[in-house]
N, CA, C and O atoms as a Tinker XYZ file with bonds, in Angstrom:
   404  protein
     1  N    118.123000  -10.838000  151.781000    73     2
     2  CA   119.015000   -9.717000  151.649000    64     1     3
     3  C    118.032000   -8.625000  152.037000    63     2     4     5
     4  O    116.954000   -8.728000  151.452000    81     3
     5  N    118.162000   -7.390000  153.056000    73     3     6
     6  CA   117.536000   -6.447000  153.190000    64     5     7
     7  C    117.867000   -5.670000  152.191000    63     6     8     9
     8  O    118.733000   -5.946000  151.361000    81     7
     9  N    117.104000   -4.517000  152.220000    73     7    10
    10  CA   116.937000   -3.495000  151.300000    64     9    11
    11  C    118.319000   -2.388000  151.519000    63    10    12    13
    12  O    118.609000   -1.974000  152.641000    81    11
    13  N    118.910000   -2.090000  150.575000    73    11    14
    14  CA   120.383000   -1.371000  150.745000    64    13    15
    15  C    119.899000   -0.319000  151.495000    63    14    16    17
    16  O    120.572000   -0.108000  152.504000    81    15
    17  N    118.694000    0.609000  151.287000    73    15    18
    18  CA   118.588000    1.800000  151.715000    64    17    19
    19  C    118.221000    1.669000  153.332000    63    18    20    21
    20  O    118.209000    2.635000  154.095000    81    19
    21  N    117.922000    0.295000  153.717000    73    19    22
    22  CA   117.500000    0.440000  155.303000    64    21    23
    23  C    118.913000    0.197000  155.817000    63    22    24    25
    24  O    119.218000    0.812000  156.838000    81    23
    25  N    119.725000   -0.522000  155.325000    73    23    26
    26  CA   121.253000   -0.828000  155.984000    64    25    27
    27  C    121.832000    0.580000  155.623000    63    26    28    29
    28  O    122.650000    0.955000  156.464000    81    27
    29  N    121.665000    1.289000  154.797000    73    27    30
    30  CA   122.620000    2.539000  154.965000    64    29    31
    31  C    121.925000    3.539000  155.825000    63    30    32    33
    32  O    122.657000    4.265000  156.497000    81    31
    33  N    120.678000    3.694000  155.914000    73    31    34
    34  CA   119.938000    4.387000  156.950000    64    33    35
    35  C    120.426000    3.894000  158.434000    63    34    36    37
    36  O    120.684000    4.722000  159.308000    81    35
    37  N    120.517000    2.695000  158.620000    73    35    38
    38  CA   121.034000    2.251000  159.911000    64    37    39
    39  C    122.478000    2.745000  160.183000    63    38    40    41
    40  O    122.831000    3.358000  161.190000    81    39
    41  N    123.328000    2.359000  159.048000    73    39    42
    42  CA   124.589000    3.012000  159.476000    64    41    43
    43  C    124.877000    4.575000  159.301000    63    42    44    45
    44  O    125.986000    5.084000  159.462000    81    43
    45  N    123.878000    5.162000  158.998000    73    43    46
    46  CA   124.087000    6.920000  159.206000    64    45    47
    47  C    123.572000    7.070000  160.494000    63    46    48    49
    48  O    124.023000    7.938000  161.241000    81    47
    49  N    122.698000    6.337000  160.822000    73    47    50
    50  CA   122.225000    6.789000  162.369000    64    49    51
    51  C    123.094000    6.129000  163.275000    63    50    52    53
    52  O    122.968000    6.546000  164.426000    81    51
    53  N    124.061000    5.100000  163.102000    73    51    54
    54  CA   125.109000    4.946000  164.110000    64    53    55
    55  C    125.974000    5.747000  164.353000    63    54    56    57
    56  O    126.338000    6.057000  165.488000    81    55
    57  N    126.561000    6.329000  162.958000    73    55    58
    58  CA   127.400000    7.425000  162.908000    64    57    59
    59  C    126.895000    8.554000  163.576000    63    58    60    61
    60  O    127.624000    9.101000  164.403000    81    59
    61  N    125.595000    9.063000  163.324000    73    59    62
    62  CA   125.188000    9.991000  164.168000    64    61    63
    63  C    125.144000    9.817000  165.504000    63    62    64    65
    64  O    125.471000   10.781000  166.196000    81    63
    65  N    124.759000    8.635000  166.121000    73    63    66
    66  CA   124.941000    8.351000  167.520000    64    65    67
    67  C    126.387000    8.388000  168.446000    63    66    68    69
    68  O    126.553000    8.580000  169.650000    81    67
    69  N    127.335000    8.122000  167.356000    73    67    70
    70  CA   128.671000    8.222000  167.930000    64    69    71
    71  C    129.161000    9.644000  168.221000    63    70    72    73
    72  O    129.829000   10.009000  169.189000    81    71
    73  N    128.586000   10.555000  166.945000    73    71    74
    74  CA   129.002000   11.918000  167.324000    64    73    75
    75  C    128.000000   12.579000  168.103000    63    74    76    77
    76  O    128.264000   13.779000  168.183000    81    75
    77  N    126.952000   12.261000  168.709000    73    75    78
    78  CA   126.316000   13.149000  169.594000    64    77    79
    79  C    126.126000   12.459000  171.022000    63    78    80    81
    80  O    125.467000   12.938000  171.945000    81    79
    81  N    126.855000   11.189000  171.039000    73    79    82
    82  CA   126.723000   10.668000  172.386000    64    81    83
    83  C    126.838000   11.717000  173.367000    63    82    84    85
    84  O    125.870000   12.156000  173.988000    81    83
    85  N    128.215000   12.183000  173.527000    73    83    86
    86  CA   128.995000   12.822000  174.525000    64    85    87
    87  C    127.788000   14.160000  175.105000    63    86    88    89
    88  O    127.464000   14.478000  176.249000    81    87
    89  N    127.449000   14.587000  174.049000    73    87    90
    90  CA   126.585000   16.049000  174.126000    64    89    91
    91  C    125.524000   15.777000  174.859000    63    90    92    93
    92  O    125.222000   16.404000  175.875000    81    91
    93  N    124.654000   14.464000  174.209000    73    91    94
    94  CA   123.245000   13.849000  174.837000    64    93    95
    95  C    123.633000   13.681000  176.430000    63    94    96    97
    96  O    123.082000   14.305000  177.336000    81    95
    97  N    124.607000   12.791000  176.580000    73    95    98
    98  CA   124.588000   12.182000  177.939000    64    97    99
    99  C    125.114000   13.883000  178.883000    63    98   100   101
   100  O    124.631000   14.049000  180.003000    81    99
   101  N    125.746000   14.611000  178.499000    73    99   102
   102  CA   125.794000   15.857000  179.328000    64   101   103
   103  C    124.787000   16.284000  179.473000    63   102   104   105
   104  O    124.601000   16.586000  180.652000    81   103
   105  N    123.661000   16.560000  178.595000    73   103   106
   106  CA   122.387000   17.182000  178.764000    64   105   107
   107  C    121.616000   16.333000  179.664000    63   106   108   109
   108  O    121.116000   16.946000  180.608000    81   107
   109  N    121.408000   15.181000  179.619000    73   107   110
   110  CA   120.744000   14.126000  180.446000    64   109   111
   111  C    121.386000   14.443000  181.917000    63   110   112   113
   112  O    120.559000   14.565000  182.821000    81   111
   113  N    122.755000   14.588000  182.256000    73   111   114
   114  CA   123.079000   14.561000  183.477000    64   113   115
   115  C    122.541000   16.164000  183.888000    63   114   116   117
   116  O    122.261000   16.302000  185.079000    81   115
   117  N    122.465000   16.726000  183.479000    73   115   118
   118  CA   121.947000   18.064000  183.431000    64   117   119
   119  C    120.412000   18.161000  183.955000    63   118   120   121
   120  O    120.011000   18.813000  184.918000    81   119
   121  N    119.732000   17.423000  183.156000    73   119   122
   122  CA   118.074000   17.400000  183.378000    64   121   123
   123  C    118.057000   16.492000  184.621000    63   122   124   125
   124  O    117.123000   16.755000  185.378000    81   123
   125  N    118.724000   15.658000  184.951000    73   123   126
   126  CA   118.268000   14.665000  186.214000    64   125   127
   127  C    119.152000   15.130000  187.375000    63   126   128   129
   128  O    119.222000   14.396000  188.361000    81   127
   129  N    119.829000   16.276000  187.350000    73   127   130
   130  CA   120.417000   16.747000  188.559000    64   129   131
   131  C    119.504000   17.527000  189.168000    63   130   132   133
   132  O    119.146000   18.618000  188.723000    81   131
   133  N    119.001000   16.904000  190.419000    73   131   134
   134  CA   117.835000   17.672000  191.062000    64   133   135
   135  C    118.626000   19.313000  191.608000    63   134   136   137
   136  O    118.011000   20.380000  191.620000    81   135
   137  N    119.564000   19.201000  191.872000    73   135   138
   138  CA   120.167000   20.312000  192.797000    64   137   139
   139  C    120.304000   21.655000  191.920000    63   138   140   141
   140  O    120.310000   22.766000  192.451000    81   139
   141  N    120.418000   21.451000  190.490000    73   139   142
   142  CA   120.215000   22.635000  189.695000    64   141   143
   143  C    118.898000   23.435000  189.570000    63   142   144   145
   144  O    117.879000   22.766000  189.742000    81   143
   145  N    118.747000   24.692000  189.312000    73   143   146
   146  CA   117.568000   25.288000  189.145000    64   145   147
   147  C    116.678000   24.766000  188.041000    63   146   148   149
   148  O    117.253000   24.410000  187.013000    81   147
   149  N    115.292000   24.662000  188.102000    73   147   150
   150  CA   114.447000   24.483000  187.432000    64   149   151
   151  C    114.535000   25.064000  185.853000    63   150   152   153
   152  O    114.224000   24.382000  184.876000    81   151
   153  N    114.927000   26.188000  185.799000    73   151   154
   154  CA   114.956000   26.907000  184.710000    64   153   155
   155  C    116.173000   26.381000  183.649000    63   154   156   157
   156  O    116.045000   26.291000  182.429000    81   155
   157  N    117.266000   26.092000  184.358000    73   155   158
   158  CA   118.455000   25.741000  183.805000    64   157   159
   159  C    118.494000   24.173000  183.257000    63   158   160   161
   160  O    119.285000   23.831000  182.378000    81   159
   161  N    117.574000   23.281000  183.859000    73   159   162
   162  CA   117.237000   21.844000  183.589000    64   161   163
   163  C    116.383000   22.137000  182.412000    63   162   164   165
   164  O    116.742000   21.608000  181.359000    81   163
   165  N    115.419000   22.811000  182.393000    73   163   166
   166  CA   114.161000   23.197000  181.409000    64   165   167
   167  C    115.078000   23.476000  180.248000    63   166   168   169
   168  O    114.967000   22.852000  179.192000    81   167
   169  N    115.854000   24.278000  180.412000    73   167   170
   170  CA   116.785000   24.826000  178.842000    64   169   171
   171  C    117.798000   23.611000  178.300000    63   170   172   173
   172  O    118.308000   23.700000  177.183000    81   171
   173  N    118.048000   22.481000  179.167000    73   171   174
   174  CA   118.523000   21.539000  178.776000    64   173   175
   175  C    117.818000   20.432000  178.003000    63   174   176   177
   176  O    118.259000   19.768000  177.065000    81   175
   177  N    116.451000   20.365000  178.686000    73   175   178
   178  CA   115.340000   19.838000  178.008000    64   177   179
   179  C    115.277000   20.133000  176.898000    63   178   180   181
   180  O    115.337000   19.193000  176.107000    81   179
   181  N    115.123000   21.596000  176.301000    73   179   182
   182  CA   114.757000   21.965000  174.835000    64   181   183
   183  C    116.179000   21.815000  174.163000    63   182   184   185
   184  O    116.065000   21.428000  173.000000    81   183
   185  N    117.095000   21.953000  174.443000    73   183   186
   186  CA   118.487000   21.662000  173.741000    64   185   187
   187  C    118.560000   20.301000  173.128000    63   186   188   189
   188  O    119.016000   20.174000  171.992000    81   187
   189  N    118.044000   19.059000  173.968000    73   187   190
   190  CA   117.978000   17.858000  173.986000    64   189   191
   191  C    117.008000   17.485000  172.879000    63   190   192   193
   192  O    117.127000   16.566000  172.069000    81   191
   193  N    115.915000   18.470000  173.007000    73   191   194
   194  CA   114.784000   18.206000  171.660000    64   193   195
   195  C    115.078000   18.790000  170.465000    63   194   196   197
   196  O    114.500000   18.519000  169.412000    81   195
   197  N    116.085000   19.697000  170.608000    73   195   198
   198  CA   116.338000   20.413000  169.210000    64   197   199
   199  C    117.697000   19.583000  168.705000    63   198   200   201
   200  O    118.355000   20.107000  167.806000    81   199
   201  N    118.125000   18.343000  169.237000    73   199   202
   202  CA   119.274000   17.652000  168.726000    64   201   203
   203  C    118.256000   16.552000  168.047000    63   202   204   205
   204  O    117.171000   16.140000  168.457000    81   203
   205  N    119.029000   16.215000  166.815000    73   203   206
   206  CA   118.350000   15.258000  165.807000    64   205   207
   207  C    117.892000   13.760000  166.613000    63   206   208   209
   208  O    118.539000   13.172000  167.480000    81   207
   209  N    116.816000   13.443000  166.129000    73   207   210
   210  CA   116.207000   12.434000  166.616000    64   209   211
   211  C    116.906000   10.897000  166.255000    63   210   212   213
   212  O    116.836000    9.923000  167.005000    81   211
   213  N    117.528000   10.927000  165.046000    73   211   214
   214  CA   118.111000    9.997000  164.626000    64   213   215
   215  C    119.633000    9.695000  165.486000    63   214   216   217
   216  O    120.365000    8.732000  165.256000    81   215
   217  N    119.915000   10.873000  166.615000    73   215   218
   218  CA   120.959000   10.620000  167.223000    64   217   219
   219  C    121.115000    9.648000  168.367000    63   218   220   221
   220  O    122.108000    9.140000  168.888000    81   219
   221  N    119.581000    9.534000  168.633000    73   219   222
   222  CA   119.259000    8.989000  169.783000    64   221   223
   223  C    120.077000    7.168000  169.582000    63   222   224   225
   224  O    120.438000    6.611000  168.545000    81   223
   225  N    120.119000    6.778000  170.721000    73   223   226
   226  CA   120.926000    5.290000  170.508000    64   225   227
   227  C    119.714000    4.415000  170.407000    63   226   228   229
   228  O    119.931000    3.437000  169.691000    81   227
   229  N    118.531000    4.466000  170.894000    73   227   230
   230  CA   117.416000    3.713000  170.664000    64   229   231
   231  C    117.037000    3.553000  169.355000    63   230   232   233
   232  O    116.380000    2.551000  169.072000    81   231
   233  N    117.372000    4.481000  168.355000    73   231   234
   234  CA   116.770000    4.576000  167.074000    64   233   235
   235  C    117.847000    3.370000  166.061000    63   234   236   237
   236  O    117.668000    3.112000  164.871000    81   235
   237  N    118.680000    2.930000  166.744000    73   235   238
   238  CA   119.725000    2.085000  165.661000    64   237   239
   239  C    119.043000    0.605000  166.058000    63   238   240   241
   240  O    118.662000    0.141000  167.133000    81   239
   241  N    119.065000    0.157000  164.884000    73   239   242
   242  CA   118.300000   -1.208000  164.951000    64   241   243
   243  C    119.902000   -2.252000  164.732000    63   242   244   245
   244  O    120.913000   -1.912000  164.116000    81   243
   245  N    119.666000   -3.459000  165.413000    73   243   246
   246  CA   120.691000   -4.637000  165.593000    64   245   247
   247  C    120.216000   -5.313000  163.900000    63   246   248   249
   248  O    119.122000   -5.816000  163.644000    81   247
   249  N    121.305000   -5.152000  162.980000    73   247   250
   250  CA   121.454000   -5.869000  161.930000    64   249   251
   251  C    122.228000   -6.748000  161.383000    63   250   252   253
   252  O    123.438000   -6.539000  161.476000    81   251
   253  N    121.821000   -7.810000  160.757000    73   251   254
   254  CA   123.084000   -9.038000  160.373000    64   253   255
   255  C    124.150000   -8.453000  159.544000    63   254   256   257
   256  O    123.892000   -7.887000  158.482000    81   255
   257  N    125.389000   -8.583000  160.026000    73   255   258
   258  CA   126.624000   -8.156000  158.994000    64   257   259
   259  C    126.637000   -8.518000  157.634000    63   258   260   261
   260  O    127.178000   -7.887000  156.726000    81   259
   261  N    125.895000   -9.763000  157.533000    73   259   262
   262  CA   126.189000  -10.381000  156.152000    64   261   263
   263  C    125.163000  -10.042000  155.318000    63   262   264   265
   264  O    125.475000   -9.759000  154.161000    81   263
   265  N    123.611000   -9.991000  155.740000    73   263   266
   266  CA   122.616000  -10.026000  154.857000    64   265   267
   267  C    121.746000   -8.510000  155.090000    63   266   268   269
   268  O    120.948000   -8.001000  154.303000    81   267
   269  N    122.165000   -8.015000  156.371000    73   267   270
   270  CA   121.077000   -6.832000  156.849000    64   269   271
   271  C    119.845000   -6.998000  157.260000    63   270   272   273
   272  O    118.964000   -6.141000  157.322000    81   271
   273  N    119.783000   -8.256000  157.579000    73   271   274
   274  CA   118.384000   -9.213000  158.170000    64   273   275
   275  C    118.090000   -8.207000  159.485000    63   274   276   277
   276  O    119.155000   -7.921000  160.031000    81   275
   277  N    117.076000   -7.675000  160.050000    73   275   278
   278  CA   116.869000   -6.960000  160.943000    64   277   279
   279  C    116.475000   -7.713000  162.082000    63   278   280   281
   280  O    116.806000   -7.188000  163.145000    81   279
   281  N    115.819000   -8.870000  162.176000    73   279   282
   282  CA   115.254000   -9.665000  163.066000    64   281   283
   283  C    116.037000  -11.126000  163.214000    63   282   284   285
   284  O    116.557000  -11.763000  162.298000    81   283
   285  N    115.984000  -11.434000  164.446000    73   283   286
   286  CA   116.709000  -12.696000  164.736000    64   285   287
   287  C    117.985000  -12.648000  164.592000    63   286   288   289
   288  O    118.679000  -13.452000  163.969000    81   287
   289  N    118.423000  -11.433000  165.328000    73   287   290
   290  CA   119.933000  -11.064000  165.533000    64   289   291
   291  C    120.674000  -11.659000  166.427000    63   290   292   293
   292  O    120.258000  -11.518000  167.577000    81   291
   293  N    121.852000  -12.420000  166.274000    73   291   294
   294  CA   122.624000  -12.981000  167.418000    64   293   295
   295  C    123.866000  -12.049000  167.881000    63   294   296   297
   296  O    124.910000  -11.904000  167.244000    81   295
   297  N    123.558000  -11.482000  169.048000    73   295   298
   298  CA   124.654000  -10.551000  169.239000    64   297   299
   299  C    126.133000  -10.890000  169.451000    63   298   300   301
   300  O    127.070000  -10.093000  169.407000    81   299
   301  N    126.190000  -12.353000  169.714000    73   299   302
   302  CA   127.885000  -12.995000  170.000000    64   301   303
   303  C    128.331000  -12.978000  168.811000    63   302   304   305
   304  O    129.475000  -12.524000  168.801000    81   303
   305  N    127.886000  -13.315000  167.612000    73   303   306
   306  CA   128.437000  -13.311000  166.170000    64   305   307
   307  C    127.787000  -12.085000  165.237000    63   306   308   309
   308  O    128.172000  -12.005000  164.070000    81   307
   309  N    126.931000  -11.253000  165.678000    73   307   310
   310  CA   126.513000  -10.220000  165.046000    64   309   311
   311  C    125.971000  -10.490000  163.726000    63   310   312   313
   312  O    126.089000   -9.734000  162.762000    81   311
   313  N    125.403000  -11.545000  163.735000    73   311   314
   314  CA   124.913000  -12.216000  162.254000    64   313   315
   315  C    123.395000  -12.767000  162.718000    63   314   316   317
   316  O    123.175000  -13.205000  163.847000    81   315
   317  N    122.413000  -12.674000  161.687000    73   315   318
   318  CA   121.215000  -13.223000  162.060000    64   317   319
   319  C    121.236000  -14.687000  162.144000    63   318   320   321
   320  O    122.169000  -15.401000  161.775000    81   319
   321  N    119.954000  -15.134000  162.743000    73   319   322
   322  CA   119.671000  -16.773000  163.054000    64   321   323
   323  C    119.899000  -17.625000  161.609000    63   322   324   325
   324  O    120.352000  -18.770000  161.622000    81   323
   325  N    119.578000  -17.019000  160.532000    73   323   326
   326  CA   119.540000  -17.864000  159.431000    64   325   327
   327  C    121.183000  -17.684000  158.887000    63   326   328   329
   328  O    121.530000  -18.710000  158.301000    81   327
   329  N    121.938000  -16.959000  158.922000    73   327   330
   330  CA   123.284000  -17.038000  158.652000    64   329   331
   331  C    123.979000  -17.673000  159.828000    63   330   332   333
   332  O    125.070000  -18.192000  159.591000    81   331
   333  N    123.643000  -17.700000  160.721000    73   331   334
   334  CA   124.449000  -18.385000  161.982000    64   333   335
   335  C    124.372000  -19.874000  161.468000    63   334   336   337
   336  O    125.341000  -20.621000  161.337000    81   335
   337  N    123.000000  -20.192000  161.187000    73   335   338
   338  CA   122.629000  -21.836000  161.049000    64   337   339
   339  C    123.370000  -22.013000  159.884000    63   338   340   341
   340  O    123.896000  -23.126000  159.865000    81   339
   341  N    123.675000  -21.140000  158.633000    73   339   342
   342  CA   123.936000  -21.818000  157.531000    64   341   343
   343  C    125.695000  -21.982000  157.741000    63   342   344   345
   344  O    126.288000  -22.984000  157.341000    81   343
   345  N    126.370000  -20.864000  158.410000    73   343   346
   346  CA   127.777000  -20.623000  158.564000    64   345   347
   347  C    128.095000  -21.916000  159.485000    63   346   348   349
   348  O    129.052000  -22.639000  159.209000    81   347
   349  N    127.394000  -22.132000  160.406000    73   347   350
   350  CA   127.583000  -23.581000  161.332000    64   349   351
   351  C    127.791000  -24.527000  160.610000    63   350   352   353
   352  O    128.832000  -25.182000  160.555000    81   351
   353  N    126.610000  -24.710000  159.865000    73   351   354
   354  CA   126.497000  -26.132000  158.927000    64   353   355
   355  C    127.552000  -26.602000  158.112000    63   354   356   357
   356  O    127.761000  -27.775000  157.800000    81   355
   357  N    128.316000  -25.424000  157.733000    73   355   358
   358  CA   129.415000  -25.543000  156.498000    64   357   359
   359  C    130.685000  -25.469000  157.692000    63   358   360   361
   360  O    131.807000  -25.711000  157.248000    81   359
   361  N    130.590000  -25.183000  159.028000    73   359   362
   362  CA   131.786000  -25.244000  159.698000    64   361   363
   363  C    132.566000  -24.144000  159.543000    63   362   364   365
   364  O    133.780000  -24.253000  159.369000    81   363
   365  N    132.027000  -23.126000  159.584000    73   363   366
   366  CA   132.970000  -21.711000  159.062000    64   365   367
   367  C    133.036000  -21.136000  160.508000    63   366   368   369
   368  O    134.012000  -20.416000  160.721000    81   367
   369  N    132.011000  -21.364000  161.722000    73   367   370
   370  CA   132.382000  -20.750000  162.746000    64   369   371
   371  C    133.207000  -21.395000  163.731000    63   370   372   373
   372  O    132.871000  -22.522000  164.095000    81   371
   373  N    134.140000  -20.907000  164.176000    73   371   374
   374  CA   134.826000  -21.727000  165.128000    64   373   375
   375  C    134.326000  -21.961000  166.441000    63   374   376   377
   376  O    134.041000  -21.074000  167.245000    81   375
   377  N    134.227000  -23.231000  166.635000    73   375   378
   378  CA   133.678000  -23.399000  168.149000    64   377   379
   379  C    132.370000  -23.897000  168.064000    63   378   380   381
   380  O    131.902000  -24.542000  169.003000    81   379
   381  N    131.688000  -23.659000  166.984000    73   379   382
   382  CA   130.536000  -23.801000  166.975000    64   381   383
   383  C    130.210000  -25.144000  166.010000    63   382   384   385
   384  O    130.784000  -25.427000  164.959000    81   383
   385  N    129.249000  -25.803000  166.594000    73   383   386
   386  CA   128.743000  -27.203000  165.470000    64   385   387
   387  C    127.561000  -27.243000  165.558000    63   386   388   389
   388  O    127.225000  -26.836000  166.670000    81   387
   389  N    126.622000  -27.565000  164.875000    73   387   390
   390  CA   125.292000  -27.733000  164.407000    64   389   391
   391  C    125.124000  -29.166000  165.113000    63   390   392   393
   392  O    125.901000  -30.044000  164.736000    81   391
   393  N    124.239000  -29.463000  166.039000    73   391   394
   394  CA   124.008000  -30.389000  166.540000    64   393   395
   395  C    123.016000  -31.213000  165.798000    63   394   396   397
   396  O    122.112000  -30.586000  165.246000    81   395
   397  N    123.027000  -32.567000  165.683000    73   395   398
   398  CA   122.014000  -33.601000  165.145000    64   397   399
   399  C    121.784000  -34.762000  165.976000    63   398   400   401
   400  O    122.541000  -34.940000  166.931000    81   399
   401  N    120.854000  -35.567000  165.751000    73   399   402
   402  CA   120.335000  -36.614000  166.689000    64   401   403
   403  C    119.352000  -37.532000  165.922000    63   402   404
   404  O    118.801000  -38.468000  166.501000    81   403
């Protein structure tokens, strides 16, 4: 089980990313547009730098939905490898069977 504070911090980051996504995308489009004057692009860089760092998509960490474990995350099920194996062994994941030979 992950620390509750780490899970809450990640949820807070996800919320902030949703809020700032459109504004960040607009600023990045201005920065990448070579046809705009250099001054306008530089102002966009400064505005982007003033935005909160936790609003960046890169700062979000994939975590297990059940335990909050940050590593060994399986994207298809949104759970960690440990939880995936446990649920598959119990037969609680539809269409998934644990192989044995």
